[in-house]
N, C-alpha and C positions, 0 to 999 in steps of 0.2 A: 765595414765596422759599425756595430753596433749605436744607439742610438746611444745616450745616456738617461732622457726622458721617453717615455708611451705615453702611449692614450690609450687606454681600454673598456670595450662595458665590462662591467661585472657583477654577479651574485652575491651578496655574502650568506656566505653556507655556514659557517662559526667564529665566533669571536670571545675572545679571552686575555687578558689583562697578562700585560707583558711590560717586565723592568720594574720603574717604581713610577712613571704617568702614560706609556705606551698600552696601545693594543697589539694583537695578536690577530690577523684575519685569515680567516681560508675562503675564495673566492673562484669560485666558477665564474667561467669565460669561453671566449671564440677560442680563444691560446690555450684550455685546456684549464685545469684544474694549477692554481697556486694558496704560499703563503707570501704576505705580505702584513708591512706593519702601519703603523698610523701613531707616526710620534707625536708627544703629549695631548692623544684624543681624547682623556680623564680627565683632563686639565679643566676647569670650568669656561676657560677663557676660550678655550681651543673653537678656530670654524668648524673644523673633520669632524665635533662629537655629531651634532646630528646625521651628518651627511651617513651612515659610517654604521648606523645599527641591523641589527639581523635582521637575514631576508629582504635588504630595499637591493636596490634593482639599480642602479649608478654609472653615471663614466665618470674613471676616472682617470687620473694622469701622474704616474709613476713616474721615481727616477729607477734608478738601478744600481743599490745595493751592492756590500760586499758580501751579504750574508742575505740579505732579504732584502728585495725592492720596496721601495718609498712609498704610502701616500704624497704626495704633492697639494695633490685635489679631487675634490668628490661633487660629483652635482648629482642630487637623487630624481632621476626617470621614472621612476613606479615603487610605493611607500606599504602597496599595498594597505591601506588603514583597517580593511574585515576582515582581511587575513590574523591579520596583531591582534586585534583585537575577541575572536573569538577562538577560546583554549579549543574547542575540536577541532575549524581549519588551521588551528596552530600546526599542533597533537599532526596533522597532515604533513604540511610542509614541513616540520624535524624528518618525516620521511621521506618525502619526496629528494629531502638536499641530504638523506645517507644514501640513500641509493645508487645517488648518484655519486655519492663519497666516493661509495665504495665499486662501482665498478670502471670509474675511468682514472689515470696515473692522473699524474702532475706532472703541469706543462705538456701534459698531450693532446694537442692538437684535434677538438674538435664542433664543428661549428655549429649540426644540426642540434644535437645534443643538449647547446647551449637555448640555444635557440628553443627543443622541445622543452626543456629548464622554465621557462621565464614562464612561457605559453602558458606549463599548468601553472605556472604562483599568476597568473593573474585571471587565472581558469575559477583557480580557488578560491581568489576575492572575491568573486563573484558568483559562483553558480549557483545552485539548486538542490546539486546534484554531486554534492563534496568527495565522495565514496566513488562513483563511475567516473570522474576525471584524474583518479591516481588510479583507476585501472585501466580505462585507457591510456595512463603514463605508460605504468607498468609495459603492457604488449609493447610501444613505439621504445621505450629504450630497451629489451630484447632485443626487438628488432635490431635496431641502432648499433649496438653492441657482439651482433652476432648470435644473438639466443631465441629467435624470432619462434615461436613455439608452433610444431603443427599443428595446424587447426581447418586445412581442408584435405590433406592425404593421408594416411597411415602411416603413423612414425616409424614403424620398421617397412611395410609392403611396398607404400608410395601410395596406394590404391589411393583414385577418390573417395574420400567419408562421404557417406549416404547417413540422415537423419534416427539410424537405427546404430550407432558410434552412442555406446556409456561409463567410455572409461580414459582417463590422462591421467599419464605415467609423467609424470615429473622427471625419474630416471633419464628414461630415454628421445625426455622433449615434446610429449605432442599426444595427441589423441592418437586410440587405436582401433581398427575394422575389430569385428566381432570375427575376422578369424585369425586375430596378431592380440585377444585380451593377453593369452597365457604365456607371453612373453612376457608378460611382466605381472607379477603375483600382488604384489602392490601397489597398482594403478587403485587411484581414486576414482568411485561412484562416479556417474555426472549424469543431471537429467536434459534433456533435450533442452529449458530455458534456460540451463549454463551455456551447453553447446553455443543454442545459438547466440545469447548476450557476446559468448568473445570471440565468434567473430563477426559479430557486428562493430563488437570495438574492435577490434582487428585492421579496418579497414575503415573506419568512417574518422572526418576528420572530427576534432576534441571538440567540437561546438553542438559536433550531431550530442551528445550526451543531456543538455539540456528540455530536446520533449520527450525522452525516455520517463515512463513510470514501471516499475519494476516491483513483484515482492522482494519484502528484507531476504525471507529465503532462499531465492536463486543469488541476490548483488553476493550474500553471507557463503553462496556456495562457490557460487567465484574466484570469491578474495581467497577463501582458503586456499586453493587449485596455485592460482599463482603466488600464490606466501608461500608452500609449500614449492614450490619447481625454485621459485628465486634463494629460500633456504637452501637448499640442493647444491644448485651451483654457487653458493659465495661460501659454501662451507658453515654455517651461523646464522642466526636468528640477528639480525636487525638488532641495535640498539630500542629506537626509537621505535620499534615495536609495542614494546610492554606499556609505551607509556600515551600508546594509539590507543589502546584497548583502556588502559585505566581511562583515558580522559570521556571516551565511548562508553563506562560502564556509569562515571558519573555523573554522565548527561542526559542517562537513560528516563525516558517518563514514567 
């Protein structure tokens, strides 16, 4: 028999007003994505209000509800203050949250992906290379959900790739060797530095991006390749991409 109350770690991905004084939250958790309600959270007297802010990592106690489970207690584990006060980092957090939302189903247990999401938010809060953190997150998420791009063997013939490989195919899911470039006429040209960066980010821990100093051109090239691949998988552009691009344009020197 299922317990009437349960405790879970959670990251708040989205929230909205609900009913007269409640808030409806979308949570990421080790047990998957779920929608829950915080009763009376919009009242000034609510004890929950300060513990259910957007993009807060919290430990929650929930009660089983008829339609939606109800938050009865919430304790903040990480509030990510730098991320939430910097529009540039905040736009990246919206993107990371939406990407998780699109690839994970409600109540689909995925502890590794939840842990990756928390690690990514932690890194976005402190890193000097937030864009590279996001690229590393994209590659790890793709691996977790079964769409790891082929970066070491040709996506067509599975031959080991050499540094002469210079095309990435979103349609075929990875880099093409010189012999198979014709297999996808829409494959994207790829510089050697972008190829090396993709392979490095795919294989190294998230913290490794702190040591990297790269040209803006290479970072943009890798971003566009992964963005095109993700758009093809999802069959749409993420809504947060427009916000991310707008903030980047507004904050450029």
